[in-house]
C-alpha positions in Angstrom: 7.2 -14.2 -22.3 5.4 -11.1 -23.4 1.9 -12.2 -22.2 -0.1 -10.7 -19.5 -2.7 -13.4 -19.0 -3.7 -16.9 -20.3 -7.2 -18.0 -21.0 -7.8 -21.7 -21.8 -11.0 -22.6 -23.7 -12.6 -26.0 -24.0 -11.2 -29.4 -23.1 -8.6 -31.6 -24.8 -9.5 -35.2 -25.8 -6.2 -36.4 -24.3 -3.8 -35.1 -21.6 -1.8 -32.1 -22.6 0.4 -29.4 -21.1 0.7 -25.8 -22.3 4.2 -24.5 -23.1 4.5 -20.7 -23.3 7.8 -19.1 -24.4 8.8 -15.8 -26.1 8.2 -17.5 -29.4 4.6 -18.4 -28.7 2.4 -21.0 -27.0 1.7 -24.6 -27.9 -0.1 -27.6 -26.4 2.0 -30.7 -26.1 1.2 -34.3 -25.3 1.2 -35.1 -21.6 0.2 -38.7 -21.6 3.4 -39.6 -19.8 2.7 -37.0 -17.2 -0.8 -38.1 -16.4 -0.8 -39.8 -13.0 2.4 -38.2 -11.8 2.3 -36.1 -8.7 2.3 -32.3 -9.0 5.9 -32.0 -7.6 7.4 -34.7 -9.8 5.9 -33.1 -12.9 7.8 -29.8 -12.4 11.2 -31.6 -12.2 10.3 -33.9 -15.1 9.5 -31.0 -17.5 12.6 -29.1 -16.5 14.7 -32.1 -17.4 12.8 -32.9 -20.5 13.0 -29.4 -21.9 16.5 -28.7 -20.6 15.4 -25.6 -18.9 16.4 -25.4 -15.2 14.6 -22.1 -14.7 11.3 -23.3 -16.2 8.3 -22.2 -14.2 5.6 -24.8 -13.9 2.0 -24.8 -12.5 0.7 -28.4 -12.4 -2.1 -30.6 -11.0 -1.7 -33.9 -9.2 -3.8 -37.1 -9.4 -6.5 -35.5 -7.3 -7.0 -32.7 -9.9 -7.0 -35.3 -12.7 -9.9 -37.0 -10.9 -11.6 -33.6 -10.6 -11.7 -33.7 -6.8 -13.5 -30.4 -5.8 -10.9 -29.3 -3.2 -7.9 -29.5 -5.5 -5.2 -26.9 -6.0 -2.8 -25.9 -8.7 0.8 -26.4 -7.5 3.8 -24.3 -8.5 7.3 -23.7 -7.3 7.4 -27.2 -5.8 4.8 -26.7 -3.1 3.2 -23.3 -3.6 -0.6 -23.6 -4.1 -3.5 -21.8 -5.7 -5.4 -23.5 -2.9 -9.0 -22.2 -2.8 -11.9 -22.9 -5.0 -10.9 -26.2 -6.6 -8.9 -24.7 -9.5 -7.1 -28.0 -9.9 -10.4 -29.7 -10.8 -10.9 -27.2 -13.6 -7.6 -28.1 -15.1 -8.4 -31.7 -14.7 -11.7 -31.3 -16.5 -9.8 -29.7 -19.4 -7.2 -32.6 -19.2 -4.6 -29.8 -18.9 -1.9 -31.3 -16.7 0.4 -28.3 -16.5 1.3 -24.9 -17.7 5.1 -24.3 -18.3 6.7 -21.0 -18.9 10.1 -19.7 -19.8 10.9 -16.1 -20.9 13.7 -13.6 -20.5 12.0 -10.4 -21.7 12.2 -7.3 -19.4 9.0 -5.8 -18.1 9.0 -2.2 -19.2 8.4 0.5 -16.5 6.6 3.7 -17.4 8.4 5.6 -14.7 11.6 3.7 -13.6 12.9 6.4 -11.3 9.8 6.9 -9.1 9.2 3.1 -9.1 12.7 2.4 -7.7 12.3 5.2 -5.1 9.1 3.6 -3.9 10.7 0.2 -3.7 13.5 1.6 -1.5 10.8 3.1 0.8 8.9 -0.2 1.1 12.1 -2.1 1.8 13.1 0.4 4.5 9.6 0.0 6.1 9.9 -3.8 6.0 13.3 -3.6 7.7 11.7 -1.7 10.6 8.7 -4.0 10.9 8.6 -6.5 13.9 6.2 -8.6 11.8 8.7 -8.9 9.0 11.5 -9.9 11.4 9.2 -12.6 12.9 8.3 -14.0 9.5 11.9 -14.0 8.3 13.0 -15.9 11.4 10.1 -18.3 11.9 8.1 -18.2 8.7 4.3 -17.9 8.8 4.1 -20.5 11.6 4.9 -17.6 13.8 1.2 -16.7 13.5 0.2 -19.8 15.4 2.3 -18.8 18.4 0.2 -15.6 18.6 -3.0 -17.5 18.0 -2.3 -19.8 21.0 -2.2 -16.6 23.2 -5.4 -15.2 21.8 -7.3 -18.5 21.8 -7.7 -18.4 18.0 -6.3 -21.9 17.3 -8.9 -24.4 16.0 -8.6 -27.2 18.5 -10.6 -30.4 18.0 -12.6 -29.1 15.1 -13.1 -25.7 16.8 -14.7 -27.3 19.9 -11.9 -25.8 22.0 -9.6 -22.9 22.0 -7.1 -24.2 24.5 -5.1 -27.4 24.5 -2.6 -27.6 27.4 -1.1 -30.9 26.4 -0.4 -30.1 22.8 0.1 -26.4 22.8 3.8 -26.5 23.5 4.4 -29.1 20.7 2.8 -27.2 17.8 4.8 -24.0 17.5 7.1 -22.3 15.1 10.1 -22.9 17.3 9.4 -26.7 17.5 9.1 -26.7 13.7 12.4 -24.9 13.3 14.1 -27.3 15.7 12.8 -30.3 13.9 13.1 -29.7 10.2 13.7 -26.2 9.0 16.8 -26.7 6.7 16.8 -23.5 4.5 14.8 -20.5 3.8 13.2 -19.4 0.5 11.1 -16.6 -0.9 8.6 -15.9 -3.5 10.0 -14.0 -6.5 11.8 -10.8 -5.3 10.3 -11.0 -1.8 12.7 -9.7 0.8 11.0 -11.3 3.8 11.8 -14.9 2.9 9.3 -16.6 5.1 9.4 -20.0 3.3 10.7 -23.0 5.2 12.2 -26.2 3.6 11.6 -29.5 5.2 14.2 -32.3 5.0 13.5 -35.3 7.2 14.7 -38.9 6.8 13.2 -41.5 9.1 12.0 -45.0 8.6 8.8 -44.8 6.5 9.1 -41.0 6.1 11.2 -39.3 3.5 10.5 -35.6 3.1 12.4 -33.0 1.0 10.2 -30.1 0.1 8.4 -27.0 1.4 7.2 -27.0 5.0 3.7 -26.2 6.1 2.3 -22.7 6.4 0.7 -21.7 9.7 -2.8 -22.6 8.6 -1.7 -26.0 7.5 0.1 -26.5 10.8 -3.1 -25.7 12.6 -5.3 -27.7 10.3 -3.4 -31.0 10.5 -2.3 -30.4 14.1 -4.7 -28.9 16.7 -7.8 -29.1 14.5 -7.4 -32.9 14.5 -6.1 -33.0 18.1 -2.8 -34.2 16.7 0.4 -33.0 18.4 2.8 -35.0 16.2 4.7 -32.5 14.0 6.0 -35.3 11.7 2.5 -36.3 10.9 1.7 -32.7 10.0 4.7 -32.5 7.7 3.8 -35.8 6.0 0.2 -34.7 5.5 1.3 -31.4 4.0 3.7 -33.2 1.6 1.0 -35.6 0.5 -1.4 -32.8 -0.2 1.2 -31.0 -2.3 1.9 -34.0 -4.3 -1.8 -35.0 -4.9 -2.7 -31.4 -5.5 -5.1 -31.1 -2.6 -5.8 -27.9 -0.7 -4.5 -28.5 2.8 -7.1 -26.5 4.7 -10.0 -28.2 2.9 -8.5 -31.6 3.3 -7.8 -31.1 7.0 -11.3 -29.7 7.7 -12.9 -32.7 5.9 -10.8 -35.1 8.1 -11.8 -33.2 11.2 -15.5 -33.4 10.3 -15.2 -37.2 9.6 -13.5 -37.7 12.9 -16.2 -35.8 14.8 -19.0 -37.6 12.9 -17.3 -40.9 13.8 
């Protein structure tokens, strides 16, 4: 779009979204978007503007209510998850930021840049970590954490969980729901996992949990049901809640009870 950064001042008297294109930036009415979940908004704006490749960062109902553990959700289920940024957008009544642009980013030294990219790609191709992430996604990290005792079992009261340890792994996740892989823009590792699960009372079609979310809604709560983990992850994405903060709050409430 030609812009390097966006700064939003003040607060709107009514819900709005910010549309940024090569022609400029404008605030548009978002009254019909207010109350929609953060995943729905992205598809809605793409259809409304007739732009399939539109990039959208949005908040869900939790951000609208200025909940302090809210995220800004983009690319269906990617989250700016720490620090309550969703509450800031909610306070401004800014439902979403939508961008479309086809300008090229100029490079000062194209030759050396491309050479360095080739070197990095070659190094990634030799990396065992890259291979593990490509095959299993970031949930591969929880497998290693079980070995080292670094999984937060029962609100960090324990580091081992014999009964549930074999049920919360990257392999179990892959067997159950991993339908297709995805990647952040231009990333060659492709560690994303897409969840598609249809059961009575459970209809999921979206990004799967990262390893920390898997741990937070699983062992941290002493829960060995992967389907519950997937459902909790999906709800957080839609409401715009940070999964780690939400899971930690639930774990504290369970322990207090």
